Each structure stands twice: as C-alpha cells, then as structure tokens.
C-alpha positions as CSV (number, residue, x, y, z in Angstrom):
1,M,0.7,132.7,103.4
2,K,-2.9,132.6,102.4
3,I,-5.2,130.5,104.5
4,G,-8.8,129.4,103.8
5,K,-8.6,128.8,100.1
6,L,-11.2,126.0,100.0
7,T,-14.9,126.3,100.5
8,A,-17.3,123.7,101.9
9,L,-18.9,123.4,98.4
10,A,-15.5,122.9,96.8
11,V,-14.7,120.1,99.3
12,R,-18.0,118.3,98.5
13,R,-17.5,118.6,94.7
14,A,-13.8,117.5,94.6
15,K,-13.6,114.0,93.2
16,T,-10.2,113.7,91.4
17,P,-7.6,111.9,93.5
18,G,-4.9,114.3,94.8
19,Y,-4.2,117.1,97.3
20,Y,-6.3,120.2,97.5
21,N,-4.5,123.1,99.4
22,D,-6.4,125.1,101.9
23,G,-3.3,127.0,103.0
24,G,-1.3,127.0,106.2
25,G,-0.3,123.3,105.7
26,L,-3.9,122.0,105.6
27,Y,-4.8,119.8,102.6
28,L,-7.8,117.9,101.5
29,K,-6.5,114.5,100.5
30,I,-8.5,112.3,98.1
31,A,-7.1,108.8,97.6
32,G,-10.3,107.3,96.1
33,P,-14.1,107.6,96.1
34,N,-14.4,106.5,99.7
35,A,-11.0,107.8,100.9
36,R,-11.3,111.5,101.6
37,S,-9.4,113.0,104.6
38,W,-7.7,116.0,106.0
39,V,-3.9,116.1,106.4
40,F,-1.4,118.6,107.8
41,R,1.9,118.8,105.8
42,Y,5.0,120.4,107.2
43,R,8.8,120.2,106.8
44,V,11.1,119.2,109.6
45,S,14.1,119.9,107.4
46,V,14.8,121.1,103.9
47,V,14.5,117.6,102.5
48,Q,12.0,116.0,104.9
49,L,8.3,116.5,104.4
50,R,5.9,115.0,107.0
51,E,2.2,114.4,106.7
52,M,-0.1,114.1,109.7
53,G,-3.6,112.8,109.3
54,L,-6.3,115.0,110.9
55,G,-9.4,112.8,110.3
56,S,-11.9,111.8,107.6
57,T,-14.1,114.4,105.9
58,A,-17.0,112.2,107.0
59,T,-16.2,113.1,110.6
60,I,-14.2,116.3,110.5
61,S,-15.7,119.4,108.9
62,L,-13.6,122.0,107.0
63,L,-13.8,124.4,110.0
64,E,-12.7,121.7,112.4
65,A,-9.9,120.7,110.2
66,R,-8.7,124.3,110.1
67,E,-8.7,124.5,113.9
68,R,-6.7,121.3,114.1
69,A,-4.2,122.6,111.5
70,R,-3.9,125.9,113.5
71,A,-3.0,123.8,116.6
72,C,-0.4,122.0,114.6
73,R,1.1,125.3,113.4
74,Q,1.3,126.5,117.0
75,Q,3.2,123.4,117.9
76,R,5.6,124.0,115.0
77,L,6.1,127.5,116.2
78,D,7.1,126.2,119.6
79,G,9.5,123.8,118.1
80,I,7.3,120.7,118.6
81,D,6.8,118.0,116.0
82,P,3.0,117.4,116.0
83,I,3.3,113.7,114.9
84,E,5.8,112.9,117.7
85,A,3.7,114.9,120.2
86,R,0.6,112.8,119.3
87,R,2.5,109.6,119.6
88,A,3.8,110.5,123.0
89,T,0.3,111.5,124.2
90,R,-1.2,108.2,122.9
91,A,1.6,106.2,124.6
92,A,1.0,108.0,127.9
93,T,-2.8,107.3,127.6
94,A,-2.1,103.7,127.0
95,V,0.2,103.5,130.0
96,T,-2.4,105.2,132.2
97,A,-5.2,102.8,130.9
98,A,-3.0,99.8,131.7
99,K,-2.6,101.0,135.3
100,V,-6.3,101.5,135.8
101,M,-7.9,99.0,138.2
102,T,-11.5,98.7,139.2
103,F,-12.6,98.7,142.8
104,R,-13.3,95.0,142.7
105,Q,-9.9,94.2,141.3
106,C,-8.3,96.2,144.1
107,A,-10.5,94.5,146.7
108,E,-9.6,91.1,145.4
109,A,-5.9,92.0,145.4
110,Y,-6.2,93.4,148.9
111,I,-7.9,90.2,150.2
112,A,-5.3,88.0,148.5
113,A,-2.5,90.0,150.1
114,H,-4.0,89.9,153.6
115,E,-6.0,86.7,154.0
116,A,-3.0,84.7,154.9
117,G,-2.7,86.8,158.1
118,W,-6.3,86.4,159.0
119,S,-6.5,83.6,161.6
120,N,-10.3,83.7,161.7
121,A,-11.6,81.8,158.7
122,K,-15.1,83.2,159.2
123,H,-13.7,86.8,159.1
124,A,-11.8,86.0,155.9
125,G,-14.9,84.6,154.3
126,Q,-17.1,87.6,155.2
127,W,-14.9,90.0,153.3
128,P,-15.7,88.8,149.7
129,K,-19.3,88.0,150.6
130,T,-20.2,91.3,152.1
131,L,-18.4,93.2,149.3
132,T,-20.2,91.1,146.7
133,A,-23.6,91.7,148.4
134,Y,-23.4,95.4,149.1
135,V,-20.6,97.1,147.3
136,Y,-19.8,95.4,143.9
137,P,-23.3,96.0,142.5
138,V,-22.9,99.7,143.2
139,F,-19.3,100.5,142.0
140,G,-17.3,97.2,141.8
141,S,-16.8,97.6,138.1
142,L,-15.8,101.3,138.2
143,P,-12.1,102.5,138.3
144,V,-11.1,102.8,141.9
145,Q,-10.0,106.4,141.2
146,S,-13.7,107.1,140.3
147,V,-15.1,106.0,143.7
148,D,-16.3,109.1,145.6
149,V,-18.4,110.0,148.6
150,A,-21.7,109.8,146.6
151,L,-20.9,106.2,145.5
152,V,-19.9,105.1,149.0
153,M,-23.1,106.6,150.5
154,K,-25.1,104.8,147.8
155,A,-23.7,101.5,149.0
156,L,-24.0,102.2,152.7
157,E,-27.3,104.1,153.2
158,P,-29.6,101.2,152.3
159,I,-28.2,99.1,155.1
160,W,-27.0,101.6,157.6
161,A,-30.3,101.8,159.5
162,T,-31.4,98.2,159.1
163,K,-28.0,96.4,159.5
164,P,-25.8,98.8,161.4
165,E,-23.2,96.2,162.4
166,T,-22.8,94.8,158.8
167,A,-22.9,98.3,157.3
168,S,-20.1,99.5,159.7
169,R,-17.9,96.6,158.7
170,V,-18.6,97.2,155.0
171,R,-17.6,100.8,155.4
172,G,-14.3,99.8,157.1
173,R,-13.6,97.3,154.3
174,I,-14.2,99.9,151.6
175,E,-11.8,102.3,153.4
176,S,-9.1,99.6,153.7
177,V,-9.3,98.8,150.0
178,I,-9.1,102.4,148.9
179,D,-6.2,103.0,151.2
180,W,-4.4,100.0,149.6
181,A,-5.2,101.4,146.1
182,T,-3.8,104.8,147.1
183,T,-0.6,103.3,148.5
184,R,-0.2,101.2,145.3
185,G,-0.6,104.3,143.1
186,Y,-4.0,103.3,141.6
187,R,-5.7,106.4,142.9
188,T,-5.0,109.8,144.5
189,G,-6.9,112.1,146.9
190,E,-8.8,111.6,150.1
191,N,-10.4,108.4,151.1
192,P,-14.2,108.9,150.6
193,A,-15.0,106.0,153.1
194,R,-13.0,107.5,156.0
195,W,-15.2,107.8,159.1
196,R,-13.5,110.3,161.4
197,G,-14.0,113.9,160.3
198,H,-15.8,112.7,157.2
199,L,-18.6,110.1,157.0
200,E,-19.4,110.7,160.6
201,N,-20.8,114.0,159.4
202,L,-23.2,112.2,157.0
203,L,-24.2,109.1,158.9
204,P,-25.4,108.6,162.5
205,Q,-23.3,106.7,164.9
206,K,-23.8,103.0,164.8
207,S,-24.7,102.9,168.5
208,K,-27.5,105.5,167.9
209,V,-29.2,103.8,165.0
210,A,-32.7,102.8,165.8
211,R,-33.3,99.3,164.7
212,V,-36.1,98.9,162.2
213,E,-38.8,96.5,163.5
214,H,-41.2,96.6,160.5
215,H,-40.3,93.2,159.2
216,A,-38.5,91.7,162.2
217,A,-36.4,88.8,161.0
218,L,-35.3,85.6,162.8
219,P,-31.5,85.6,162.4
220,Y,-30.6,83.0,159.8
221,K,-28.2,81.2,162.2
222,D,-31.3,80.4,164.4
223,L,-33.4,79.1,161.5
224,P,-32.4,75.4,161.5
225,A,-33.5,75.1,165.1
226,F,-36.8,76.9,164.3
227,M,-37.4,74.6,161.3
228,A,-36.8,71.6,163.5
229,N,-39.5,72.8,166.0
230,L,-41.8,73.7,163.1
231,R,-41.5,70.2,161.7
232,Q,-42.9,68.8,164.9
233,F,-46.0,71.1,164.7
234,E,-48.9,69.4,163.0
235,G,-51.4,70.8,160.5
236,I,-51.7,72.4,157.1
237,P,-50.8,76.0,158.3
238,A,-47.5,74.7,159.7
239,R,-46.7,73.1,156.3
240,A,-47.6,76.3,154.5
241,L,-45.3,78.3,156.8
242,E,-42.5,75.7,156.2
243,F,-43.1,75.9,152.4
244,T,-43.1,79.7,152.6
245,I,-39.7,79.7,154.2
246,L,-38.2,77.2,151.8
247,V,-39.3,79.2,148.7
248,A,-38.6,82.6,150.4
249,G,-42.0,83.6,149.3
250,R,-44.6,86.1,150.5
251,S,-47.5,84.9,152.6
252,G,-50.2,86.0,150.1
253,E,-48.4,84.2,147.3
254,V,-48.3,80.9,149.2
255,I,-51.7,81.1,150.8
256,G,-53.3,81.8,147.3
257,A,-51.3,79.1,145.6
258,K,-53.4,76.7,143.4
259,W,-52.5,73.3,142.0
260,S,-52.9,74.7,138.5
261,E,-49.8,76.8,139.2
262,I,-47.7,73.8,140.3
263,D,-45.6,71.7,137.9
264,L,-44.4,68.8,140.0
265,A,-42.6,67.1,137.1
266,G,-40.9,70.2,136.1
267,R,-40.1,71.1,139.8
268,V,-41.4,74.7,139.4
269,W,-44.2,76.8,140.7
270,V,-45.4,79.5,138.3
271,I,-47.1,82.4,140.0
272,P,-49.3,84.4,137.5
273,P,-48.8,88.2,137.1
274,E,-52.0,89.1,138.8
275,R,-50.9,87.5,142.1
276,M,-47.4,89.1,142.1
277,K,-46.5,92.4,143.7
278,S,-44.4,93.2,140.7
279,G,-47.3,92.4,138.2
280,R,-45.0,90.0,136.4
281,E,-45.1,86.2,136.2
282,H,-42.6,84.6,138.6
283,R,-41.2,81.1,138.4
284,V,-40.2,79.5,141.7
285,P,-37.8,76.5,141.6
286,L,-38.8,73.8,144.0
287,S,-36.2,72.1,146.2
288,D,-36.6,68.4,147.3
289,A,-37.9,69.6,150.6
290,A,-40.5,71.9,149.0
291,L,-41.6,69.2,146.7
292,A,-42.0,66.8,149.6
293,I,-44.4,69.2,151.2
294,L,-46.4,69.5,148.0
295,E,-46.6,65.8,147.6
296,A,-47.9,65.5,151.1
297,M,-50.6,68.1,150.4
298,K,-51.4,66.4,147.1
299,A,-52.1,63.2,149.0
300,V,-54.9,64.9,151.0
301,R,-56.0,67.2,148.1
302,Q,-59.6,68.2,148.4
303,S,-59.4,71.7,147.0
304,D,-58.0,73.7,144.1
305,Y,-55.9,75.5,146.7
306,V,-52.6,73.9,147.7
307,F,-53.1,75.0,151.3
308,A,-56.8,75.1,151.7
309,G,-58.6,76.6,154.6
310,V,-61.5,75.2,156.7
311,R,-63.8,76.0,153.7
312,L,-62.2,73.9,150.9
313,R,-63.1,76.3,148.2
314,R,-61.2,79.1,149.9
315,P,-57.6,79.5,150.9
316,M,-56.6,79.6,154.6
317,A,-56.9,82.9,156.4
318,M,-54.0,85.4,155.9
319,G,-53.2,85.3,159.6
320,A,-52.8,81.5,159.7
321,L,-49.0,81.5,159.2
322,L,-48.4,84.2,161.8
323,A,-50.7,82.2,164.2
324,V,-48.3,79.2,163.8
325,M,-45.3,81.5,164.7
326,R,-47.1,82.7,167.8
327,K,-47.9,79.1,168.9
328,L,-44.2,78.4,168.6
329,E,-43.5,81.6,170.6
330,Q,-41.5,83.0,167.7
331,P,-41.7,86.9,167.6
332,G,-41.4,88.8,164.3
333,T,-43.3,88.5,161.1
334,V,-43.5,85.9,158.3
335,H,-42.1,88.4,155.9
336,G,-39.0,88.5,158.1
337,F,-37.9,85.1,156.8
338,R,-37.3,86.7,153.4
339,S,-34.8,89.0,155.1
340,G,-33.2,86.0,156.7
341,F,-32.9,84.3,153.4
342,A,-31.4,87.5,151.8
343,D,-28.9,87.8,154.6
344,W,-27.9,84.1,154.4
345,A,-27.5,84.2,150.6
346,A,-25.4,87.4,150.8
347,E,-23.2,86.4,153.7
348,Q,-23.0,82.6,153.5
349,T,-22.9,81.9,149.7
350,N,-21.2,83.2,146.6
351,T,-24.5,83.9,144.9
352,A,-24.6,86.9,142.5
353,S,-26.8,89.8,143.7
354,E,-29.1,89.5,140.7
355,V,-29.7,85.8,141.4
356,R,-30.7,86.7,145.0
357,E,-32.9,89.5,143.9
358,M,-34.7,87.3,141.4
359,A,-35.2,84.6,144.0
360,L,-37.1,87.3,146.0
361,A,-39.0,88.4,142.9
362,H,-37.4,91.8,143.1
363,A,-36.8,93.9,139.9
364,V,-33.2,93.7,138.8
365,G,-31.7,96.8,137.2
366,D,-33.4,99.9,135.9
367,K,-36.5,99.9,133.7
368,V,-34.5,99.7,130.5
369,E,-32.5,96.7,131.7
370,V,-35.7,95.0,133.0
371,A,-37.4,95.6,129.6
372,Y,-34.6,93.9,127.7
373,R,-33.9,91.1,130.2
374,R,-35.3,87.8,128.8
375,G,-34.1,85.1,131.3
376,D,-35.0,84.7,134.9
377,L,-31.8,82.7,135.9
378,L,-34.0,79.8,136.9
379,D,-31.2,77.1,136.8
380,R,-29.0,79.2,139.1
381,R,-31.9,79.9,141.4
382,R,-32.7,76.2,141.5
383,Q,-29.2,75.6,142.9
384,L,-29.7,78.3,145.5
385,A,-33.0,76.9,146.5
386,E,-31.5,73.4,147.1
387,T,-28.6,74.9,149.1
388,W,-31.1,76.9,151.2
389,A,-33.2,73.8,151.9
390,R,-30.1,71.9,153.0
391,Y,-29.3,74.8,155.3
392,C,-32.8,74.8,156.8
393,F,-32.7,71.1,157.3
394,P,-29.0,70.2,158.0
395,V,-29.9,66.8,159.5
396,A,-30.4,64.2,156.7
397,S,-33.8,62.5,156.9
398,D,-36.6,61.1,154.8
399,I,-38.3,64.4,154.3
400,A,-41.2,63.1,152.4
401,K,-42.1,60.5,155.1
402,V,-41.8,63.0,157.9
403,V,-43.8,65.7,156.1
404,A,-46.5,63.2,155.3
405,I,-46.8,62.2,158.9
406,R,-46.9,65.7,160.1
407,S,-49.3,67.1,157.5
408,G,-52.2,66.0,159.6
409,A,-53.3,63.5,157.0
C-alpha cells in the first residue's frame, strides 16, 4: 500500500470534482469550487464502505491530514471504528459540558438548599451580598472545578488585613460552596479554601491581623446617628461634609466644586478630568438630599465655588471638613466615609460591583475594558445614590427646609 501519492502543489491545482487518492485511505474530496476537504475511507465489511471527514483543506494541511489518517488506521488495526469512536467522544464531551456548573451557580444552589434552615434573616442575607461583593467578580463565572488556591487568595487577600472578620466569613462560605460542589460531583480534588493545614499557611490568623488605620471609617451602621448630629451643626463646612458623604466623594473634589459643574435641572454634577484622581471626567448623580444642600447653597451664592471659603474667590480650606468632624468628636478621616459607603453598598444592597466602583470613581476592569467601555451606568448609580441618601436620613422630613435653616443663611 503506497502512501503519500499527492503533493501540496497537486492539491492546490486540483479543480475537477471527485476523489484524489493519497494512499492509506486518505483522499482529497472536491465537491465544488468551494467544497474541498479531506476524508478517510475504509471498509467495515466486504460490502460496506464508510467515509469519515477529516476537515477542510482551508484548515487542515496535507501533512495534518496524513497524521489524522494515520490515527484512523491505528484505530482500525485495534478493531475500532473511527466514526463510532468520534461520536462516542463527542457525546461524552457534551455530557461533561452539561454537568459543568460555575462557582456562582453552585453558590446560589447551596444558598437555596440551606437558607430555609437559617433562622437568622441577617445571616441569610449576608451570604449572597458578601459573595457578590468579594467573590463573584474574581471567579463567579468560572467553572467550580477551575477554582484553585490562587483564585481564592485573589479574592481574600485584598480584604484580609482591612476587613478580617468579613474576610474570614467569606473564606468559610467559599469552602462550604466548594464542599457542596464536590459532594454533588461538580468538582474533584482538595478544597482550596480549607483553612486548617492549608490557607493557615498562607494567611495570618484573623486575631493577629493589625487593623489598618490609614482611612479609618465610621461603621455604616452608625452613620444615620452621625448625620443627624451633623444636621444640627451650622455653617457651610458642615453642609459640605454632609454633601461629601451623600455623594461618596473625595474632599478635594467637593471643596473645589464650582457652580459651572452643577446641572441642577439634570440632577448631575460633572467633575472635569483635571480635578479627578483618575484623570477622567466623572458624572455624579444627585439625590434629593444632595440637591437640597445645593439649593440652599445657591440661595446664599456669592462665589463661583459651591462651598466658598472666607475669601469668596477661593474655596474653603482643605482641613475644613475634618475640623467639623473633630468638633463633633468623631475620630477617623473624611475619606473613611467612602469606605463606609462601599461596605454598605456591598453588604446591604444587591448593587453590582461595577456600579459600586463607578460610584466611587474607581476604574472598572483592565485597561482594555476601560478603553472600550462607553457608558458610566449613571441611571443605576442614581438609584444607588437615592437609596444611600434614604439610609443616611431614615427619618422622613422636609430636607430642603432643614438644610436652608442650618446652612447659616
């Protein structure tokens, strides 16, 4: 049996429909000008001839076709029908794919199976919120079988030192979900989130983690009481601090805010790129409470700056907001309120992580994703801003009237 009868040149020049024998059961099959492929022909009985496609000539070269034909001849030598073997492989692959579940799907199934037994409603609510905040953005969409130590560490390390209690609970939840997936047959192998004898070798004990004090944050559960006290404090710096908290902004952004950046009718504050840490324009949706503060400031407007200092042509001093906190005997930093907002949004709402990050003017995704992203999720952030304002001021009142009175006008 001669093999290798064809040449690459002969294959390119062949135009007439028909079969061109390369030997060993391999043929070039031409069914038309744009229908050129490789086939393997073999007999399973004296009268039955079978033909197995090996791929288009546009994809498979002559050398590759010969290698595929060689594998088919090896199967025939072992008493295997190549076509039936391929069908069985494809069927097995389809069954395996049908059984694949992502980590998020497993987590949701785990929660659905166990939440009826959780008597603590708060505990039940924290499961999906913490996983959505800290885990799903890292590997929620990946097959649960693919979750390894590196991915678990990527989710835990950013919060292990700053939020040790939350991080410890998140680790335990990841471990429980993966144990469930293993028991159900969706993955095999060791649990990469196991603590004893495993992650304890990579992460410090929760009790030994030194709390980070750089941007000390008032716990969000204490914020409504603080805002009530702040509301009783008179003066423009107090209103500026209140506004800063409501928009989850940075001190410098608020202190430098000008009326030319404010669109009261459109309920949006547009911060130009040169005033943003990211160097990109940032649109801030304005809640009813934030608008009420601006309206009060507008009523006493004497400067281009929204929150003017003693000298009307200049903004207030950078330390003015912190000075208000100290007068209220509130420790920490102004920046810490942004952390409180982030924690509240992650743990008390169903807000997607990208919406939270955009609300804080953080970059979302890698450089390529940022380059192609066109929207800034303003409508979704507007809903979040209104919910945050209602959380800060849970007692219904005429905000505009109170702010006007307290503005020092």
